[in-house]
N, C-alpha and C positions, 0 to 999 in steps of 0.2 A: 576600562574602569570597572571596578567590582560592581556586579549587578545584585543589589540587595533584595531580599524578600521584604515587602512593605506591609505592615499590619494596618489595614484601612478599616478596622472594625469601627462601626458606628460613623464611618465617613462615607461621603459619596465617592464614586470612582474618580481617581485623579484626572484621567483623560476620558472624556465622554465617547460614546460610540460614534462611528462615522456618520450615522444617520442624524444623530442629535447634535453633534458638536460643531464648532466653527469650522470653516473650510480649511483653515491652516492645518488641522490635525490630520487631514487626509494626505498631507505632503510630508509629514514627519517620518523619518526613518525609525526603526525600532529602538535604536540606541538614543535617538533624540527624544523619543517618548519617555524613555527611562530617566533621562535628565530632568524633564519636566515633572515627572512624578517625584523625583528626589526633592526638587525645589518646593513643591507644594507640601510634601510630607514634613520637611524641615520647618516650613513656615507654620504649619498647623500643629507641630509637636507630636506627629505620629511616631510610632515605634518602628525602628529599622532592625532587621535581623541580618547581620552580616558576619561572615567568618573572618574577613580580612578587609580592611579599608585601604584605599590607595590615595595618592596625592590629589587627584581630581575630586574624589569623594570628600576629602577634608576641605578642599578649596570651596566647593559648593556650600558645605556646611557653614564655613566661616563667613562667606558672602551673604548668605540668607540671614544668619543671626545678627550680623552687623548692619543690615540694610534698614533704613528708616522707612516704614510703610510696607506695602505689599509688593515684593519683587515678582511674585507669580502673576499677579493681576496685570502689571505693566508688561511683563514678558509676553504673556499670551495676547495682549492687545497689540503689541508691536508685531508679533508674528502674523496676526490677522491682517494688519495693515499692509505688510509686505506681500502676502499672498494675494490680497485684493488688487494689487498693482498689476497682476497678471503674469502669465508665462513662467510660473515657478513650478518646476517638476518635482524636486525633492529638497527637503531641509535636513541636513545631516547633524550629527552630534556636535561636530566642530562648529557649525554655524550657530547652533543654539548656545554653546559655551561662549563663543565670541560675543554674542549679544548680551548674555548674562554679565560678562565682565564689563562690557561697555556701560550697561545700565547701572551696575554696581559702582563703577568708578565715578560716574556722574553723580550718583547719590551721595557717596561719602565725601565728595569734594564740596558739597553744599553744606556749610556749617551753620549751626543754629546761633541765635543771639547770645546764648550762654557759652557755646563752644569757642567763639571768637575771642572773648577776653581771657578765657581759661587758657587757650593755646598761646596767646601772647605772653601770659605770665609763666606758663610751664616751660617755654623754651628759654626764658631768662633764668629760671630757677630749677634746673633739673635735679631730681632726687629729693626734692623738698616734700615734706608731709602734706597731705591733702588739706588739713586745717589751715596751714600757712598759705597754701595756694588759694584757698577760698578767701582768706583775708586780703591777700594782695590783689586778687582779681575782682573783688567787690561782689562775690557770689556767695550764696549760702553753701553750707557743707554738702547738702543733698544735691544741689545743682552741680557743684564741683565734682562730686563722686560720679554722677551720671555722665558728665562731659568726659571725664577721664576714662570711664568704662567704655564708652562708645568709640572714642578716638583710639584707644589702645586696641580694642577688638578689631577695628577696621584696618589697623596698621598705619593710620594717619600719624600717630604719635608713638614713638618708641624712646625709651631711655636706655642708651647703650653706654659702654665704658670707653673713655679716652685714656690712652697711656699717658701718664704724667712724665713726659720726656725728661724734664729736669731731674726728677727723682731717679730715673732709670739710666741716666748717662747717655741719653739719646738726643738726637737733633732732627727736627723736621725740616726738610729742604724742598724747595721748588726749583725744578730744572726746566727752563724754557727753550725749546728747540724751534727754530724758524727755518722753514723749507728743508726739513731733514730728509736724508735718505736712510739713516739709521736712527733708532730710538732706544733709550735705555729701558731694560726690563729686568725682572728678577724678584725674589721674595721680599726684599726690602722696599720695593716699589708698591705703594698702596693705592694710588689713584692716578688716572690719566684722563685729561680732557683734550679732545680733538677739535680743532677749528679748521674747517675746510676752506678752500679758495685757491686763488692763483698762487699764493705763497702760504702753504699750510702752516699752522702753528700747533705745537703739541706741548701741553703743560703736564709735567710729571711730578707727582708728590712722592717723596721717599722719606722713610724714617731710618736714620743711620746712627751707628755709634759715633758720638761726638769726637772721640779720639781719632777716628778714621777720616776726618774731614779732608785732610790733605790728600789722602789716597783717593778719595772720591773726586776731588778736583783734578788730579792727574788723569783719572779715567774719563772725566767729562771732556778734558782738553783733547783727548784722542779722537773725539767726535767732530772736532772743528774742521777737519778736512773733508767731512762728508755732510756738512749742513751749512746753511747760509749763516746761521749764528746760533750760539748756545750760551746761556748764562745760568749761574747757580746762585740761589738766594736762600737765606735763612727765612723760614716761615713761622710766624707766631701762631699760637693756638687759635687766635681770632675768636669770633663769637657769632652764633646764628641769631637772627631776629625774625619776628613775625608781625605782620600788620594786616588788619582786615579793612583798611581804608578803601581798597578797590573791590570789595565784595558787597553784593546786595542779594537779598533773598529772591528777587525777581529774576535777575539775569545771571546770577552766580559770579564768577570771577571775570572782570572786564576792566582792563586798564583805562583810566581816564587820562589820555595822553595830553590833553590841554592842561589839566591840573598839574600833571608832572612837569610839563614845559614851564608853567608859571612858577612852580616851586624851584626849578633850576635857576630861574632868573633872579631869585632872591639872593643867590650866592652865599658866601660864608667866608670866614677867616681861614687862612692857611693852617693846616694841621702841623703840630710839632710832634714828630715821631721819635720815640725812644728807640734805643737799640733793641733788637730782638734778643731775648734772654737765652743763654745757653748754659748747660750744666757745668759745674766746676769739674776740673780734671779728676779730682779724687772722689767723685760721687760713688759710694759703695753700692753693690747690688746684693750678692749673697742670698739668692733665692733657692728654696728647696724644690724638690720635685712637686710637692703639693702646691707650693706657691705659684709656679708657672702654669699649672693646670687651672688653678682658681683664677689667676689673672686673665687667662684666655676666656674663661667662662663669663667673667664680669664684663669683658670687652664686648662679648656677644650680647649680653643682657645684664645691665647693671643691677637690675632689680632681682636677679637670681637669688633665691633663698638658699640657705644651707642645704635643705633637702634637694633643691634643683641641682646644686653642684654635686651632691652625692650621686645623683642619678646620672649626670652627664660625664663625671670624671671617674667614678668608681672608688673615690676616696672614702675613708671612714667618716661617720657622722661627726665625731668629736673633732677630727682634723679639719673637716670642711667648715664647720661653724667657727672654730677658733681662728683659723688662718684667714678666713674671709673677713672676720671682724677686724683683725690686725691690719690687713692690707688696705681696707677701707679707711681705717683710722689714720694710717700713715700716708693716705692720699696717693698711693701708688697708681691707682686707677681712679679717674674722676668721672662723675656722671655727665652725660652729654645728651641733650634732647635731639632727636632726629624727626623731622616733620616731612611727610611724603603725601602730598595732595595730588592725585593723579591728573587732574585737569591743569595743574601748573607744571607742565612738562618741558617748556622751553627753558633754556639756560643761557644767560648772558654773563660774560666775564669782562671786567674792566681792570686795567693797570694804570694807576694814576700817580702823578707827582703829588707831594703834600699840598702844594698850592692849588692844584686842580681838584683834589679830593675835598678840600674845604668848601668848594663851590657846589659839589655834587652830592655829598654824603647826606645832607639833610633831606633832599628830594628822594634819594635812594631809600631812605628809611620808610617811605610810604609804600614801597613795593611789597608784594605778598610775603615771600620768604627770602631772606638775604643772609649772606655770610660776609663778614668784614674782617680783614686781617692786615697785618703789616709784613712787608718783606724787606730784606736787607741784602744787598749784593755781597757775597762772601769774598769776592776778589777786590772789591772796592767798598769798604764799609761806610763810606760817606754817602753812597747812593741808597736811598730808601724810597719805597713806594707803598701805596695802599692797594690792596687787592680786594675787589668786590665781585661777588657772584650773586646772581639772583635767579629764583625759580619764578617763571611767568606763565600766564595763560598761553596755551598752545597757539602758535602762529603770531605772537605779538613781539617776539624778540627783535626782529629786524625793524619794526616800527619804533620800538624804544630806542634803538641805536640811532635811527634817523633823527629823532628828537635830540638825543645827546650830541650828535654831530652838529646839528643846527645851533645849539645853545652853548657849545663849548668853544672857547677861544682856540684858534689854530696854533697859537704860540705855546700852548700848554703841552707838557709831556703826558700824553693821554692816548689810550687805545681801548676800543671796545669791540667785542666779538661775540657772535652767536656760536655756542658750543654745539657741534653737530652730533657728537657721540662721546662716550667715555667708558671707563672701566673702574671698578673699585673692589678692593679686597683688604683684609686686615693682616698685618704681620703677626704670625703666631709666635708668641714668646716661647712656648714649649719647644719649638723647632729651631729658634734662632739664638737662644740663650744657652751658653756653655756653663753648666753648673759646676763642673770639675774645676774650671779656671776662673769662675766668677766673672765672666766677661761675655760679650756678644761675639758670636761667630763672625769671622770676616775672612773672605777669600774672594777677591775680585773675579777671578776666573771661574769660581764656583757659584757665587751668589748674584752675579750680574751677567746679563746677556745683551748683545747688540742685535736687535731685531730690525728687519727692514720696515720702513714706514708703511708699506702696503700691508704687511702682516699685522702690525699693531692696529692700523685703521680697520682692517677686516674683523679683528677680534672685538673691537669696541662696538657698543650698542647705543642706539638713540634712546633706549628706554633706561630709566633709572640712572641718568647721568649724575655723578656725585655733585653735591652742592656744598656741603661742609667739608673742607679739605683737611681738617684736623683729624 
């Protein structure tokens, strides 16, 4: 990490001398001492003289500025507690960084009484002006602005762009592999969820040209000799939801499984599921070079301004401002709220018949962050299901499934799984759209791979498992 010169004019020394300081300071490596100095200087607003910053430098800055309270005070107290346990020889830079991240993640996961209603409203109404969010959440404009600022700076809330597949002639599909030896991969594949166990399950989300649906089916059928079962489903955009029901300021996030069990017993009426919408065959594209660059920029950050797009794409200001406004007006890219609360790292996925979903979904709405969607079997359009995914407090996924299994009738078409790992990426329009032919590039041998299950599983991570599959 870049070692900055720190202007501590009119400030005490960031780390006290060994004779005066707490015992933990005698155990710090020189680079660990530099990290502590950075934290304190950022917190106190000291001046940093650096020629070049790096990723770790910027990470520390963002964590300190978005932390509620004094990160430095808690950090030094925890280090002292650890050293007082005895037998500590040295504390490295990596040890200090790991502790900082842990403390920061715990801090930003604890939401205030104004952030809870704001987040619930913001996830339902992405891209809406602050005054409207204030009105809908029952907060003042100032409270809303403060909540939005902290949640955005900490990364808890982002507004990204979602490709409007209907406008683009695309279709979002879910491919479910059961006990596979091979798994589909490639640039059209956006998300993968891995369920470990005796019979592993892999859920693959891909966005493909609707005109190529038949060719995709032929490709998937070729996997059936190497997997227990594989099915292909149209996947609706679905919607994310947020609830603060199981949060309190004292304990943070903690599922009340008895309450959840009692909510399940209330049941509900079977859901009537419409067909998953697909684009019409004649959906025109006709995007320019500037269009595809701007679309990709909006997908990464929907709130990107014209100036932001100029910086990231190199387009002229007039082109960036004009085409951005036109693409947003035509709803080629739609705003989508992404909520990431570090202490909600468990993922549970459920596949339900409409009858079973009616009994479960009202209870499911009380869970912290959820994604709800419809799927329709492409090979048998009469088969429709509800797909539910939830982000839960770490370690609570299996307990939730046990309650679901206890309270769900065995005759229902129902399955629930803890997601062990996953991957996520966005399909870059600039690389997949052929402007010369006004069509999406398609070559099964070039844009799809059959990777072994072990390779896909190894590349998946238990961190940042996708929640919103759209």
